[in-house]
C-alpha positions in Angstrom: 13.7 -7.5 2.1 12.5 -4.6 0.0 12.1 -6.5 -3.3 9.9 -9.1 -1.3 7.7 -6.4 0.0 6.9 -4.8 -3.3 6.5 -8.3 -4.8 4.0 -9.2 -1.8 2.5 -5.7 -2.3 1.2 -6.2 -5.7 0.7 -9.9 -5.0 -1.7 -8.8 -2.3 -3.4 -5.5 -4.9 -3.8 -8.6 -7.4 -5.9 -10.5 -5.0 -7.9 -7.2 -3.3 -8.9 -4.2 -5.4 -10.3 -3.1 -2.4 -6.9 -1.7 -1.7 -4.5 1.1 -2.2 -1.3 0.2 -3.0 0.0 2.4 0.2 -2.9 0.1 2.0 -1.4 -3.3 0.6 2.1 -2.2 1.7 0.9 -1.5 5.1 -1.1 -4.8 5.4 2.1 -6.5 4.4 4.6 -4.3 6.7 2.1 -5.6 9.6 1.6 -8.8 8.8 5.4 -9.6 8.1 6.6 -7.9 10.9 3.8 -9.6 13.6 5.2 -13.6 11.8 8.4 -12.4 12.4 8.0 -11.1 16.4 5.1 -13.8 17.2 8.2 -16.3 15.7 10.7 -15.3 18.0 8.1 -14.7 21.1 7.5 -18.6 20.6 11.6 -19.5 20.9 12.1 -20.1 17.5 15.4 -19.4 15.7 15.1 -17.0 12.6 14.9 -18.7 9.4 15.3 -16.0 7.5 13.5 -13.7 4.7 12.6 -17.1 3.0 10.4 -18.6 5.7 8.2 -14.9 5.9 8.1 -14.7 2.3 6.3 -18.2 2.4 4.3 -17.3 5.0 2.8 -14.2 3.8 1.9 -15.8 0.1 -0.3 -18.7 1.7 -2.0 -15.6 4.0 -2.7 -13.4 0.6 -3.9 -16.7 -1.0 -5.8 -17.3 2.2 -7.2 -13.6 3.4 -5.8 -11.5 0.9 -9.2 -10.8 -0.7 -11.1 -9.7 2.3 -8.4 -8.8 4.7 -10.2 -5.4 4.3 -12.7 -6.2 6.6 -10.7 -7.3 9.1 -9.4 -4.2 9.8 -12.5 -2.7 11.1 -12.7 -5.6 13.5 -9.3 -4.9 15.2 -8.1 -1.9 16.6 -4.7 -2.7 16.7 -4.9 -2.2 12.6 -7.6 0.0 12.1 -6.0 2.9 13.5 -2.9 2.3 11.1 -5.0 1.8 8.1 -7.2 4.8 8.6 -10.2 2.7 9.3 -12.8 4.0 11.8 
């Protein structure tokens, strides 16, 4: 999974130049964790990292260029990304 996180971090940084490597990695780790826990809470069986990676690629493509704007409106993420 570490290699996938690295790849997704680079992909997010290319999509959104407003993010440092550290913040892009934090976003990837937070979103992947949230997706996995939400998927489990919904009662789905764990499908492996391939499903997480696929969803993350979709999210980066759809929202990656403006993801930094979301942090300022969501306190759950703002304090983790040093956005006040």
